[in-house]
N, C-alpha and C positions, 0 to 999 in steps of 0.2 A: 322694613329700615335698619340695617346694620349700625349701632351707635359707634361702633369699635373703627369702624372704617371712615366713620364722619368724623370725628375728633381732629384731623384735619382741616377738613371743613369748618370747622368749632372756634380753631385755634384764628384762621384764614382773616373771618368775620370779626372776634374780635379784636382780630392788629387793623382791622378796614376802621375800627370805630373810636379810634384816638383814645386808648382809653389808660390813663396814666395819670392818677390822682397830684396836684401840683397845690400851690396858694390859693387862700379864700380871697375874695376879691368883691367887690361889688361896682352898678355901675353899668353903664351900656358899652358893650362890646360889639365892632364888627365881627363876621367868622373869622379871619385869618388872627384876628388878639386873642378871641376864643381858643382856636386851635393851637396858637404860640399858647395859651397859657395850660393847654390841657398837657403839651407835649414837653412842658417843664419839669425838670426830676422834682421829686419829692423830699423836704429835707428830713423828716423822719414817716418811715416806714407806717402805712396804714393797717391798723387793725379792725377787722372789723368782721361778721358772721353775715351772709345775705342765703337769699334762694332765689331763685328765677326759672323763668320756662322758656323752652327754649321751641320752636316748630322749623320744619323743612316741609315746606308746601308740597314744592313738586314730587318727594319720593314719600310721601305722609309720615314720616317721621316724627315724633312730638316725643319731649323729655322733661323730667321736672329735675335740676340743680340745686343743692347743695352746696355751699362754697364756707371755708372757714381760712382766714389772710391773718397772717401774725408774724412780723419781723422776716420780712420777706419769704415766708414758708406758706406754703398754699395747700389744703385738703380742700378734693370737688369730689361732691358724690353725684353720677349719673342714674336717673332712675326712669328709661323708658317704656312708654305704653304697651312695648310688644313682650315686656318680660324681662328685658337685658338690664343687667345690673353693675356698673362698673365705679371702682373707686382711686381714684388716683391721688398719693402724696406725696409731697416734694419738703423734704425734710432741710433741704438747703445742702447737703452731700449727697442724696441719693433721691431718685423718683421711681416709688414704684407703682404700678398699675394692676390692680387686681380684678380680673374676670368673673364677678362673685357666682355665677349660674355657672359656667365650664371649671371654677375653681383653678383657674393656673397664676399665677403672677410672676409678669416682667421687670425683673430691676435691672438699674442703669446707675451707675455711679455716675454722678458729676463734680468738677470740681471748676476754679477758676482757669485754666484751660479750656475745659471744654462746655463752659457758658457759653461762649457766641455759640453755641449751635441750640442754644435758648434763650433767644433777646428777649430783655426786659417788653412788656407791653407798651410803653415808651419808645423804645427803641423802631417795633414791629407798625406800632401807629406812624413812626416817622418816615419810615421806610415808605411803607405804603399812600401814606398821606401825600408823598412827593409824587407817586406813581399815578394821583390822580386828579393831583392840583390843576395839570397843564389838561385835561381831559374833559373835566366836569369843571360843572359851575358852580358853586357855593357858597349859601347863603343860611341868615337866621328866619327861620320861618316860623317863630315865636316863643312863647315861656307855656310851658306845661308840668302836670305834676304825675310824677310815676314813684309808685311807693310810695308815696303821699311826701317825697320830696321834691321840692323846685327845682327845675330843669329849662334850660336851653336844648331849643331846638335846631338842631344844622340839618338842612339838605343839603346832597351833593348830587345835580343831576348830571349824568353824562351830557357830551355834548353828540354825540354819536349812538343811532339804536345799536348798532351793532360791534359789539367791544365787550370784551372779559369781565370787564367789572361794570357791572350798570351803577342804576341809579340806589341813592344811597339815601336812609335817614337816619339820623345821629341824637339822643337825647342823652346830655351832659347835665348830670349832677351840679349845679352850680354851688355846691359847700365844700365837696371833694374833688369834684373834676373826676368822679368815675360815670363810666360811661352805663347809664342805666336802662338803656334799651336801646335796640337795632334791629331796623328794616334795611337788608343789602339784597340784592339780584346781580349772585354772578354766576356766571357760564352758565346764563340761563334759570339758575336756580336760585328761589326767594327761600330766604331765612329769616324768622323773627326771633331775636332775644330779648326777653324783659324779666327786670328784677321786679318781684310782688313784694320782699322785705329786706332791706339793711340796718342795718344796726351795729352804728362805728362805734358804741359803749360798750358791746361784749365782751365778756369774762370769759378770753378762750385758756384754755391749758393747755399746755404744749404736750399732752398726750396725745389729744390729735393728730397729731403730726408723725404719731407712729401708727404702723398698719400689724396688726392681729395675723396672724397670713397662718392659716387650719396649717394641722401639721399632716392632711394628707393632700395637700395642694400641690401643685406641678410647678415649680419653682426655676424661671429659667433668668440667666444675665444677660444681658444684651449689652452692647458697644458703640457707640456711636460711629458712623463708614468711616474710613480712615482714606484719606490720597497720600500718595507716595508719589515720587517723581519716577521715570521708570525709561530704560530706553528704545530704541526704536526696533532693536534686535528682541526684546523681550517681548513686545507686543506680535512681533510675526512669527515666535514661538506658541504665543497663548490664541491668536487669531489665524495664522495663516495668511493664506491669499483676501486682501480687502483694501478701500479706497482711501485714496488721502490727497490731498489738497498739495501740489507740489508746492517748492518754493521757487522764487523767482519775481521780477519786478518790482523789483524795494520790499516782497512779499516772506517774510521769514519762520523759519517752525522755531516758539522761543522754550516748547517743555510739552513732554506729552505726560500726564499724571494715571494713577491709576487708581479707582475709587472702589472697595473693597465693602462687601455687605450690601449692596445693593438689589434687595433681591434676588439673592445667592448670585448675582452675576457680576462679573468685571466690566466697569466702564471704563473705555479709555479716553482723557479728552487731548484733544492736541489745541493747544493754543500760536496761535500767530500774530505775528506784529508788521505794521507793514510801516516803512521810514524813519524804525524807531517810535510808534505808538501802538498800542494795542488796538488789535482789529477784529479778529473772528478766530473762534475757537468752535471746534468740529469734534462731537462724541460718535463713540462708534463701538457695539457691541452686539454679540451672538443670538440675534431672535429665537422666541419664544417661540417653536413653527406650532405650539399647541396654544398657545396667547389666542383667546377673543379677539377679534377688530375689536379697537376702539374706535366709536363713532367722535367726528368735529364737535369741539365744544364751541359755544359761543365764543364770537370774536375767532375763531378760526377757518379758514377757509382749503378745500381741497385746490391741491394745486400739482402738476406734471412736473416732475421734477428727474430728469435724465431718463426719462421715457415712463416712470414709474410715479404711479400713482400715490401722491404725497401730501403733504397739511403746508399752511402758511400762519404765523401767526404774527400778522403783523401792530402793533399798536404803540404806542405811543415811546414808551422808551421798554417795549420787550419786543426783538424781531428774531423769528426763529423759523426755518424748516425741518421739514422731519421725514423720512422715507426710509422706506425697508431696499434691500435688495439684493439679491444671492445670497438670502440667509443671516442676515447682517443689519443690522436698525442704525438708523447717520441723523443727526441732528447737526442742526449749522446754527451760530448763535451769533448775532451783529454786536460788538464790543464798543465800536465807534457809531455812536446814531446817528452819525453823517451818512452813514450806508444806507441803505437800499436793498428793498427784495430781488431789484433786478440785479445787484450785484453780488448776491446770494447763488442766484441762478449760474451765473457768469463763476463763479469759483466751484460750483458743483459740476458743471461741465467741465472743469480743466482736470477734474478728479481723475487718476488713473491707477488701476493694480499694483499694489506695492508685493510683491514676492519675497 
């Protein structure tokens, strides 16, 4: 199991767990009231030292994690059972990720403008809870102790079996509203994260949020992929002949944007509106002929698109079709939730070559 490649999954699971602190409270609450409480902004940043373990059953990955949090700064050390070791430090102005085994460091500057690319746990929790609140039955399943602390156990059970975001179990600390344990089943993968220690009275030195980089380490500066508006002529120059949804019948092309730095490729997004309302967006980039075929994940089904073998994701609030054609990768997203996959297929059929 390569934990460096799994950090995004860990972040997703953390987001799914409604994991921000709120105010202390007492009494009995409904699941919605507890979730609303968890999602409240904390008045003061919480300071704590914690240890927890992670287990990804499907891929056999296990790791032990140490975490230091103070004044919105964070240090996380991950030691995997396979010997991998990572240290990540967010000092408020820069994120540094150190692969101890490979002796490599990735550094990224962050500021007020770029913080949107790193949503807070509350923002992640709120957006993801909104994704599942209509597709899952949420209830309180009792009260248990995790790491010696009193928690509410919240269970979110998917209403359908064939869904990307499956069943979830969440244990929320009654005092701090920090999520102390989660069991999630997403994209067919089961992941468990459980705190074994949490000390909110820990004395944490500011030195924890610095990273001593070895002199012989390879250091790379990375940046958040930028997006910029471009003209159709620019796309033609870069891609050559490609497919595009034509305007007409109330459908208008509002903007074309270029996303740089995504796996060393240039990805173009065409945003359309219909009768003045956002309707669909279409992305296109040159496909990598050497890339391995990616099997559909849970919730994603194969679908014939323009005579090509493609995939469709038709979740409650996420609708997308993807396919490759003549050396290009296309993805179409529905912005208007009232649209249907049939509308998607109709748009795809209308696409014509742009020269």
